[in-house]
N, CA, C, O and the ligand as a Tripos MOL2 file, in Angstrom:
@<TRIPOS>MOLECULE
protein
  229   227    58     0     0
PROTEIN
NO_CHARGES

@<TRIPOS>ATOM
      1 N         -93.1690   24.9060  -76.4530 N.3       1 MET1
      2 CA        -92.8620   26.0800  -77.1300 C.3       1 MET1
      3 C         -91.5640   26.7880  -76.7280 C.2       1 MET1
      4 O         -91.2420   26.8880  -75.5440 O.2       1 MET1
      5 N         -90.9130   27.2180  -77.6100 N.am      2 ILE2
      6 CA        -89.6960   28.1270  -77.3000 C.3       2 ILE2
      7 C         -89.9570   29.5650  -77.3160 C.2       2 ILE2
      8 O         -90.5170   30.1300  -78.2550 O.2       2 ILE2
      9 N         -89.5590   30.1190  -76.3090 N.am      3 GLU3
     10 CA        -89.8890   31.6740  -76.1350 C.3       3 GLU3
     11 C         -88.6430   32.2600  -76.8040 C.2       3 GLU3
     12 O         -87.5510   31.7140  -76.6490 O.2       3 GLU3
     13 N         -88.7800   33.2940  -77.4980 N.am      4 HIS4
     14 CA        -87.6510   33.8900  -78.1630 C.3       4 HIS4
     15 C         -87.2900   35.2150  -77.3990 C.2       4 HIS4
     16 O         -87.0620   36.2840  -77.9660 O.2       4 HIS4
     17 N         -87.2680   35.0280  -76.1530 N.am      5 LYS5
     18 CA        -86.7350   36.0810  -75.3740 C.3       5 LYS5
     19 C         -85.3150   35.7710  -75.0900 C.2       5 LYS5
     20 O         -85.0120   34.7630  -74.4520 O.2       5 LYS5
     21 N         -84.3590   36.6760  -75.5810 N.am      6 ASN6
     22 CA        -82.9860   36.5670  -75.3610 C.3       6 ASN6
     23 C         -82.7230   37.3870  -74.1480 C.2       6 ASN6
     24 O         -83.3590   37.2160  -73.1080 O.2       6 ASN6
     25 N         -81.7820   38.2790  -74.2810 N.am      7 LEU7
     26 CA        -81.2450   39.0350  -73.1530 C.3       7 LEU7
     27 C         -82.2530   40.2190  -73.0000 C.2       7 LEU7
     28 O         -83.0720   40.5270  -73.8660 O.2       7 LEU7
     29 N         -82.1060   40.8100  -71.8650 N.am      8 VAL8
     30 CA        -82.9530   41.9180  -71.7640 C.3       8 VAL8
     31 C         -82.4510   43.0310  -72.6740 C.2       8 VAL8
     32 O         -81.2440   43.1520  -72.8820 O.2       8 VAL8
     33 N         -83.3230   43.8220  -73.2060 N.am      9 GLU9
     34 CA        -82.8620   44.8790  -74.1360 C.3       9 GLU9
     35 C         -82.1220   45.7110  -73.3210 C.2       9 GLU9
     36 O         -82.3720   45.9940  -72.1490 O.2       9 GLU9
     37 N         -80.9650   46.1830  -74.1720 N.am     10 PRO10
     38 CA        -80.1920   47.1620  -73.4500 C.3      10 PRO10
     39 C         -80.8210   48.5850  -73.3350 C.2      10 PRO10
     40 O         -81.5070   49.0980  -74.2200 O.2      10 PRO10
     41 N         -80.5270   49.1290  -72.2090 N.am     11 GLU11
     42 CA        -81.0790   50.5000  -72.0210 C.3      11 GLU11
     43 C         -80.6770   51.4370  -73.1670 C.2      11 GLU11
     44 O         -79.5390   51.4100  -73.6340 O.2      11 GLU11
     45 N         -81.6380   52.2730  -73.6130 N.am     12 ARG12
     46 CA        -81.3080   53.1110  -74.8290 C.3      12 ARG12
     47 C         -81.5920   54.5330  -74.1690 C.2      12 ARG12
     48 O         -82.3220   54.8040  -73.2160 O.2      12 ARG12
     49 N         -80.7460   55.4140  -75.0100 N.am     13 VAL13
     50 CA        -80.8630   56.9010  -74.6790 C.3      13 VAL13
     51 C         -80.8840   57.6550  -76.0050 C.2      13 VAL13
     52 O         -80.4860   57.1360  -77.0490 O.2      13 VAL13
     53 N         -81.3480   58.8630  -75.9290 N.am     14 SER14
     54 CA        -81.4590   59.5890  -77.1020 C.3      14 SER14
     55 C         -80.2460   60.4400  -77.0730 C.2      14 SER14
     56 O         -79.7840   60.8870  -76.0230 O.2      14 SER14
     57 N         -79.6980   60.6720  -78.3460 N.am     15 CYS15
     58 CA        -78.6420   61.5220  -78.5800 C.3      15 CYS15
     59 C         -79.1260   62.9640  -78.2800 C.2      15 CYS15
     60 O         -80.2560   63.2870  -78.6450 O.2      15 CYS15
     61 N         -78.3380   63.8340  -77.6420 N.am     16 ALA16
     62 CA        -78.7120   65.1660  -77.1900 C.3      16 ALA16
     63 C         -78.7930   66.1440  -78.4920 C.2      16 ALA16
     64 O         -79.4080   67.2060  -78.3980 O.2      16 ALA16
     65 N         -78.1820   65.7770  -79.6650 N.am     17 VAL17
     66 CA        -78.0190   66.5040  -80.7170 C.3      17 VAL17
     67 C         -79.0310   66.1360  -81.7960 C.2      17 VAL17
     68 O         -79.8170   66.9630  -82.2580 O.2      17 VAL17
     69 N         -78.9810   64.9010  -82.1680 N.am     18 CYS18
     70 CA        -79.7860   64.4390  -83.3540 C.3      18 CYS18
     71 C         -81.0280   63.5730  -82.8020 C.2      18 CYS18
     72 O         -81.9150   63.2540  -83.5930 O.2      18 CYS18
     73 N         -81.0840   63.2500  -81.6550 N.am     19 PHE19
     74 CA        -82.0820   62.5970  -80.9310 C.3      19 PHE19
     75 C         -82.3390   61.1890  -81.3350 C.2      19 PHE19
     76 O         -83.3840   60.6170  -81.0250 O.2      19 PHE19
     77 N         -81.2940   60.5680  -82.0980 N.am     20 LYS20
     78 CA        -81.3390   59.2460  -82.3790 C.3      20 LYS20
     79 C         -81.1470   58.3660  -81.1480 C.2      20 LYS20
     80 O         -80.3520   58.6250  -80.2450 O.2      20 LYS20
     81 N         -81.8940   57.3710  -81.1920 N.am     21 GLU21
     82 CA        -81.8470   56.2980  -80.0750 C.3      21 GLU21
     83 C         -80.7310   55.4290  -80.3090 C.2      21 GLU21
     84 O         -80.5870   54.8720  -81.3980 O.2      21 GLU21
     85 N         -79.8440   55.2640  -79.2480 N.am     22 ILE22
     86 CA        -78.6360   54.4440  -79.1400 C.3      22 ILE22
     87 C         -78.6220   53.6190  -77.9500 C.2      22 ILE22
     88 O         -79.1940   54.0650  -76.9550 O.2      22 ILE22
     89 N         -78.0780   52.5200  -77.8960 N.am     23 PRO23
     90 CA        -77.8800   51.7770  -76.6790 C.3      23 PRO23
     91 C         -76.9360   52.4900  -75.8290 C.2      23 PRO23
     92 O         -75.9510   53.0530  -76.3050 O.2      23 PRO23
     93 N         -77.1970   52.4830  -74.6280 N.am     24 ILE24
     94 CA        -76.4670   53.1530  -73.6180 C.3      24 ILE24
     95 C         -74.9210   52.8900  -73.7600 C.2      24 ILE24
     96 O         -74.0960   53.7950  -73.6360 O.2      24 ILE24
     97 N         -74.6200   51.6910  -74.0080 N.am     25 SER25
     98 CA        -73.3380   51.0390  -73.9900 C.3      25 SER25
     99 C         -72.5140   51.7340  -75.1990 C.2      25 SER25
    100 O         -71.2860   51.7600  -75.1290 O.2      25 SER25
    101 N         -73.2190   52.3210  -76.3560 N.am     26 GLU26
    102 CA        -72.5470   52.7140  -77.3330 C.3      26 GLU26
    103 C         -72.5070   54.4220  -77.2580 C.2      26 GLU26
    104 O         -71.8430   55.0740  -78.0640 O.2      26 GLU26
    105 N         -73.2010   54.9590  -76.3240 N.am     27 ALA27
    106 CA        -73.4450   56.3800  -76.2900 C.3      27 ALA27
    107 C         -72.0820   56.9260  -75.6970 C.2      27 ALA27
    108 O         -71.4490   56.2800  -74.8620 O.2      27 ALA27
    109 N         -71.6770   58.1370  -76.1710 N.am     28 LYS28
    110 CA        -70.7110   58.9310  -75.4290 C.3      28 LYS28
    111 C         -71.5300   59.7370  -74.3580 C.2      28 LYS28
    112 O         -72.5350   60.3820  -74.6580 O.2      28 LYS28
    113 N         -71.0950   59.6620  -73.2700 N.am     29 SER29
    114 CA        -71.6720   60.4120  -72.1810 C.3      29 SER29
    115 C         -70.8510   61.4890  -71.5840 C.2      29 SER29
    116 O         -69.6500   61.3280  -71.3660 O.2      29 SER29
    117 N         -71.4740   62.5670  -71.3220 N.am     30 VAL30
    118 CA        -70.6920   63.6410  -70.7030 C.3      30 VAL30
    119 C         -71.4470   64.2800  -69.5260 C.2      30 VAL30
    120 O         -72.5880   64.7070  -69.7020 O.2      30 VAL30
    121 N         -70.8610   64.3520  -68.3710 N.am     31 LYS31
    122 CA        -71.5040   64.7150  -67.2080 C.3      31 LYS31
    123 C         -71.6430   66.2500  -67.2090 C.2      31 LYS31
    124 O         -70.6310   66.9380  -67.3390 O.2      31 LYS31
    125 N         -72.7660   66.7690  -67.0790 N.am     32 ALA32
    126 CA        -72.9510   68.2230  -67.0940 C.3      32 ALA32
    127 C         -73.1180   68.4990  -65.5480 C.2      32 ALA32
    128 O         -72.8670   67.6000  -64.7460 O.2      32 ALA32
    129 N         -73.4900   69.5880  -65.1860 N.am     33 THR33
    130 CA        -73.6130   69.8980  -63.7240 C.3      33 THR33
    131 C         -74.3120   69.0310  -62.9800 C.2      33 THR33
    132 O         -73.7460   68.5240  -62.0110 O.2      33 THR33
    133 N         -75.6140   68.7040  -63.2680 N.am     34 ASP34
    134 CA        -76.4270   67.7660  -62.4900 C.3      34 ASP34
    135 C         -77.2180   66.8760  -63.5260 C.2      34 ASP34
    136 O         -78.3250   66.4530  -63.1930 O.2      34 ASP34
    137 N         -76.7470   66.6020  -64.6500 N.am     35 TYR35
    138 CA        -77.3310   65.6800  -65.4860 C.3      35 TYR35
    139 C         -76.3970   65.1000  -66.4750 C.2      35 TYR35
    140 O         -75.3030   65.6590  -66.5560 O.2      35 TYR35
    141 N         -76.6150   64.1100  -67.2240 N.am     36 ILE36
    142 CA        -75.7210   63.4170  -68.0660 C.3      36 ILE36
    143 C         -76.2710   63.6900  -69.4790 C.2      36 ILE36
    144 O         -77.4790   63.5650  -69.6790 O.2      36 ILE36
    145 N         -75.4370   64.0570  -70.4600 N.am     37 MET37
    146 CA        -75.7140   64.1550  -71.7810 C.3      37 MET37
    147 C         -75.2640   63.1200  -72.5290 C.2      37 MET37
    148 O         -74.1340   62.6940  -72.2940 O.2      37 MET37
    149 N         -76.0780   62.5130  -73.5870 N.am     38 TYR38
    150 CA        -75.5170   61.4330  -74.3740 C.3      38 TYR38
    151 C         -75.3880   61.8090  -75.7450 C.2      38 TYR38
    152 O         -76.1190   62.6880  -76.2010 O.2      38 TYR38
    153 N         -74.4540   61.1780  -76.5130 N.am     39 TYR39
    154 CA        -74.2280   61.4950  -77.7480 C.3      39 TYR39
    155 C         -74.1780   60.1210  -78.6850 C.2      39 TYR39
    156 O         -73.7330   59.1040  -78.1530 O.2      39 TYR39
    157 N         -74.5810   60.0750  -79.9300 N.am     40 CYS40
    158 CA        -74.3910   58.8560  -80.7820 C.3      40 CYS40
    159 C         -72.9710   58.8730  -81.0270 C.2      40 CYS40
    160 O         -72.3990   57.7840  -81.0800 O.2      40 CYS40
    161 N         -72.3090   59.9320  -81.1840 N.am     41 GLY41
    162 CA        -70.8980   59.8240  -81.6740 C.3      41 GLY41
    163 C         -70.1760   61.0550  -81.5850 C.2      41 GLY41
    164 O         -70.7510   62.0270  -81.0940 O.2      41 GLY41
    165 N         -68.9390   61.1580  -82.0090 N.am     42 LEU42
    166 CA        -68.2130   62.3940  -81.7820 C.3      42 LEU42
    167 C         -68.6660   63.5750  -82.6410 C.2      42 LEU42
    168 O         -68.4610   64.7460  -82.3230 O.2      42 LEU42
    169 N         -69.2580   63.2070  -83.6800 N.am     43 ASP43
    170 CA        -69.8420   64.3700  -84.6090 C.3      43 ASP43
    171 C         -70.7070   65.0960  -83.7660 C.2      43 ASP43
    172 O         -70.4740   66.2900  -83.5760 O.2      43 ASP43
    173 N         -71.7620   64.4960  -83.1840 N.am     44 CYS44
    174 CA        -72.6440   65.1580  -82.3950 C.3      44 CYS44
    175 C         -72.1160   65.7420  -81.1620 C.2      44 CYS44
    176 O         -72.5660   66.7850  -80.6890 O.2      44 CYS44
    177 N         -71.1320   65.0490  -80.6260 N.am     45 TYR45
    178 CA        -70.5010   65.8010  -79.3200 C.3      45 TYR45
    179 C         -69.9260   67.0950  -79.8470 C.2      45 TYR45
    180 O         -70.0490   68.1200  -79.1770 O.2      45 TYR45
    181 N         -69.3800   67.1010  -80.8700 N.am     46 ASP46
    182 CA        -68.4400   68.1600  -81.3870 C.3      46 ASP46
    183 C         -69.5720   69.3230  -81.7470 C.2      46 ASP46
    184 O         -69.3560   70.4630  -81.3340 O.2      46 ASP46
    185 N         -70.6710   69.0730  -82.4430 N.am     47 LYS47
    186 CA        -71.8120   70.2310  -82.6650 C.3      47 LYS47
    187 C         -72.2540   70.5990  -81.2870 C.2      47 LYS47
    188 O         -72.4700   71.7900  -81.0630 O.2      47 LYS47
    189 N         -72.4070   69.7550  -80.3760 N.am     48 TRP48
    190 CA        -73.0340   70.1880  -79.1290 C.3      48 TRP48
    191 C         -71.9770   71.1290  -78.3870 C.2      48 TRP48
    192 O         -72.3790   72.1380  -77.8080 O.2      48 TRP48
    193 N         -70.6700   70.8000  -78.4080 N.am     49 SER49
    194 CA        -69.7120   71.4820  -77.7680 C.3      49 SER49
    195 C         -69.3140   72.8950  -78.3110 C.2      49 SER49
    196 O         -68.7810   73.7770  -77.6390 O.2      49 SER49
    197 N         -69.6640   72.9730  -79.6590 N.am     50 LYS50
    198 CA        -69.4550   74.3000  -80.2310 C.3      50 LYS50
    199 C         -70.7140   75.1030  -79.9370 C.2      50 LYS50
    200 O         -70.5540   76.3230  -79.8920 O.2      50 LYS50
    201 N         -71.9230   74.6360  -79.7310 N.am     51 GLN51
    202 CA        -72.9640   75.5150  -79.2390 C.3      51 GLN51
    203 C         -72.6220   75.9740  -77.8290 C.2      51 GLN51
    204 O         -72.9150   77.0960  -77.4160 O.2      51 GLN51
    205 N         -72.0230   75.1030  -77.1510 N.am     52 GLU52
    206 CA        -71.8800   75.5260  -75.7240 C.3      52 GLU52
    207 C         -70.7690   76.7270  -75.5410 C.2      52 GLU52
    208 O         -70.7510   77.4900  -74.5750 O.2      52 GLU52
    209 N         -69.8820   76.7540  -76.5990 N.am     53 GLU53
    210 CA        -68.9450   77.6700  -76.5170 C.3      53 GLU53
    211 C         -69.5170   79.1490  -76.4680 C.2      53 GLU53
    212 O         -68.9050   80.0450  -75.8860 O.2      53 GLU53
    213 N         -70.7800   79.3600  -77.1410 N.am     54 LYS54
    214 CA        -71.2480   80.6590  -77.0330 C.3      54 LYS54
    215 C         -71.9590   81.0040  -75.7600 C.2      54 LYS54
    216 O         -72.9970   80.4470  -75.4020 O.2      54 LYS54
    217 N         -71.3500   81.9440  -75.0990 N.am     55 PRO55
    218 CA        -72.0440   82.1940  -73.6620 C.3      55 PRO55
    219 C         -73.4460   83.0240  -73.9320 C.2      55 PRO55
    220 O         -73.5340   83.9770  -74.7060 O.2      55 PRO55
    221 N         -74.3670   82.5570  -73.2570 N.am     56 GLU56
    222 CA        -75.7430   83.1290  -73.4660 C.3      56 GLU56
    223 C         -75.9670   83.8170  -72.1360 C.2      56 GLU56
    224 O         -76.4330   83.1420  -71.2190 O.2      56 GLU56
    225 N         -75.6740   85.1270  -71.9360 N.am     57 GLN57
    226 CA        -76.1960   85.7670  -70.6350 C.3      57 GLN57
    227 C         -76.4860   87.2100  -70.7650 C.2      57 GLN57
    228 O         -76.9090   87.8440  -69.7980 O.2      57 GLN57
    229 ZN        -76.3970   62.2150  -82.5740 Zn       58 ZN58
@<TRIPOS>BOND
     1     1     2 1
     2     2     3 1
     3     3     4 2
     4     3     5 am
     5     5     6 1
     6     6     7 1
     7     7     8 2
     8     7     9 am
     9     9    10 1
    10    10    11 1
    11    11    12 2
    12    11    13 am
    13    13    14 1
    14    14    15 1
    15    15    16 2
    16    15    17 am
    17    17    18 1
    18    18    19 1
    19    19    20 2
    20    19    21 am
    21    21    22 1
    22    22    23 1
    23    23    24 2
    24    23    25 am
    25    25    26 1
    26    26    27 1
    27    27    28 2
    28    27    29 am
    29    29    30 1
    30    30    31 1
    31    31    32 2
    32    31    33 am
    33    33    34 1
    34    34    35 1
    35    35    36 2
    36    35    37 am
    37    37    38 1
    38    38    39 1
    39    39    40 2
    40    39    41 am
    41    41    42 1
    42    42    43 1
    43    43    44 2
    44    43    45 am
    45    45    46 1
    46    46    47 1
    47    47    48 2
    48    47    49 am
    49    49    50 1
    50    50    51 1
    51    51    52 2
    52    51    53 am
    53    53    54 1
    54    54    55 1
    55    55    56 2
    56    55    57 am
    57    57    58 1
    58    58    59 1
    59    59    60 2
    60    59    61 am
    61    61    62 1
    62    62    63 1
    63    63    64 2
    64    63    65 am
    65    65    66 1
    66    66    67 1
    67    67    68 2
    68    67    69 am
    69    69    70 1
    70    70    71 1
    71    71    72 2
    72    71    73 am
    73    73    74 1
    74    74    75 1
    75    75    76 2
    76    75    77 am
    77    77    78 1
    78    78    79 1
    79    79    80 2
    80    79    81 am
    81    81    82 1
    82    82    83 1
    83    83    84 2
    84    83    85 am
    85    85    86 1
    86    86    87 1
    87    87    88 2
    88    87    89 am
    89    89    90 1
    90    90    91 1
    91    91    92 2
    92    91    93 am
    93    93    94 1
    94    94    95 1
    95    95    96 2
    96    95    97 am
    97    97    98 1
    98    98    99 1
    99    99   100 2
   100    99   101 am
   101   101   102 1
   102   102   103 1
   103   103   104 2
   104   103   105 am
   105   105   106 1
   106   106   107 1
   107   107   108 2
   108   107   109 am
   109   109   110 1
   110   110   111 1
   111   111   112 2
   112   111   113 am
   113   113   114 1
   114   114   115 1
   115   115   116 2
   116   115   117 am
   117   117   118 1
   118   118   119 1
   119   119   120 2
   120   119   121 am
   121   121   122 1
   122   122   123 1
   123   123   124 2
   124   123   125 am
   125   125   126 1
   126   126   127 1
   127   127   128 2
   128   127   129 am
   129   129   130 1
   130   130   131 1
   131   131   132 2
   132   131   133 am
   133   133   134 1
   134   134   135 1
   135   135   136 2
   136   135   137 am
   137   137   138 1
   138   138   139 1
   139   139   140 2
   140   139   141 am
   141   141   142 1
   142   142   143 1
   143   143   144 2
   144   143   145 am
   145   145   146 1
   146   146   147 1
   147   147   148 2
   148   147   149 am
   149   149   150 1
   150   150   151 1
   151   151   152 2
   152   151   153 am
   153   153   154 1
   154   154   155 1
   155   155   156 2
   156   155   157 am
   157   157   158 1
   158   158   159 1
   159   159   160 2
   160   159   161 am
   161   161   162 1
   162   162   163 1
   163   163   164 2
   164   163   165 am
   165   165   166 1
   166   166   167 1
   167   167   168 2
   168   167   169 am
   169   169   170 1
   170   170   171 1
   171   171   172 2
   172   171   173 am
   173   173   174 1
   174   174   175 1
   175   175   176 2
   176   175   177 am
   177   177   178 1
   178   178   179 1
   179   179   180 2
   180   179   181 am
   181   181   182 1
   182   182   183 1
   183   183   184 2
   184   183   185 am
   185   185   186 1
   186   186   187 1
   187   187   188 2
   188   187   189 am
   189   189   190 1
   190   190   191 1
   191   191   192 2
   192   191   193 am
   193   193   194 1
   194   194   195 1
   195   195   196 2
   196   195   197 am
   197   197   198 1
   198   198   199 1
   199   199   200 2
   200   199   201 am
   201   201   202 1
   202   202   203 1
   203   203   204 2
   204   203   205 am
   205   205   206 1
   206   206   207 1
   207   207   208 2
   208   207   209 am
   209   209   210 1
   210   210   211 1
   211   211   212 2
   212   211   213 am
   213   213   214 1
   214   214   215 1
   215   215   216 2
   216   215   217 am
   217   217   218 1
   218   218   219 1
   219   219   220 2
   220   219   221 am
   221   221   222 1
   222   222   223 1
   223   223   224 2
   224   223   225 am
   225   225   226 1
   226   226   227 1
   227   227   228 2
@<TRIPOS>SUBSTRUCTURE
     1 MET1         2 RESIDUE 1 A MET
     2 ILE2         6 RESIDUE 1 A ILE
     3 GLU3        10 RESIDUE 1 A GLU
     4 HIS4        14 RESIDUE 1 A HIS
     5 LYS5        18 RESIDUE 1 A LYS
     6 ASN6        22 RESIDUE 1 A ASN
     7 LEU7        26 RESIDUE 1 A LEU
     8 VAL8        30 RESIDUE 1 A VAL
     9 GLU9        34 RESIDUE 1 A GLU
    10 PRO10       38 RESIDUE 1 A PRO
    11 GLU11       42 RESIDUE 1 A GLU
    12 ARG12       46 RESIDUE 1 A ARG
    13 VAL13       50 RESIDUE 1 A VAL
    14 SER14       54 RESIDUE 1 A SER
    15 CYS15       58 RESIDUE 1 A CYS
    16 ALA16       62 RESIDUE 1 A ALA
    17 VAL17       66 RESIDUE 1 A VAL
    18 CYS18       70 RESIDUE 1 A CYS
    19 PHE19       74 RESIDUE 1 A PHE
    20 LYS20       78 RESIDUE 1 A LYS
    21 GLU21       82 RESIDUE 1 A GLU
    22 ILE22       86 RESIDUE 1 A ILE
    23 PRO23       90 RESIDUE 1 A PRO
    24 ILE24       94 RESIDUE 1 A ILE
    25 SER25       98 RESIDUE 1 A SER
    26 GLU26      102 RESIDUE 1 A GLU
    27 ALA27      106 RESIDUE 1 A ALA
    28 LYS28      110 RESIDUE 1 A LYS
    29 SER29      114 RESIDUE 1 A SER
    30 VAL30      118 RESIDUE 1 A VAL
    31 LYS31      122 RESIDUE 1 A LYS
    32 ALA32      126 RESIDUE 1 A ALA
    33 THR33      130 RESIDUE 1 A THR
    34 ASP34      134 RESIDUE 1 A ASP
    35 TYR35      138 RESIDUE 1 A TYR
    36 ILE36      142 RESIDUE 1 A ILE
    37 MET37      146 RESIDUE 1 A MET
    38 TYR38      150 RESIDUE 1 A TYR
    39 TYR39      154 RESIDUE 1 A TYR
    40 CYS40      158 RESIDUE 1 A CYS
    41 GLY41      162 RESIDUE 1 A GLY
    42 LEU42      166 RESIDUE 1 A LEU
    43 ASP43      170 RESIDUE 1 A ASP
    44 CYS44      174 RESIDUE 1 A CYS
    45 TYR45      178 RESIDUE 1 A TYR
    46 ASP46      182 RESIDUE 1 A ASP
    47 LYS47      186 RESIDUE 1 A LYS
    48 TRP48      190 RESIDUE 1 A TRP
    49 SER49      194 RESIDUE 1 A SER
    50 LYS50      198 RESIDUE 1 A LYS
    51 GLN51      202 RESIDUE 1 A GLN
    52 GLU52      206 RESIDUE 1 A GLU
    53 GLU53      210 RESIDUE 1 A GLU
    54 LYS54      214 RESIDUE 1 A LYS
    55 PRO55      218 RESIDUE 1 A PRO
    56 GLU56      222 RESIDUE 1 A GLU
    57 GLN57      226 RESIDUE 1 A GLN
    58 ZN58       229 GROUP 0 **** ****
C-alpha cells in the first residue's frame, strides 16, 4: 500500500485582522513588543496599522 503522506503540512497562522488561516511562509509578519503579528497580505496589514495609529490612553 502506498501512503499518501507527502511533506509535513506547513505551519499555519491566522491573520490578525481577518483571521484567515495562511501558511506561515506566505504570511507577512510584524514583530511587536513581545509577540509577532501575522497578516495574510498588505491589505490587512494596512487596516491593522491604521488602527494602531489611534492612541488609546
Ligand atoms: Zn487578513
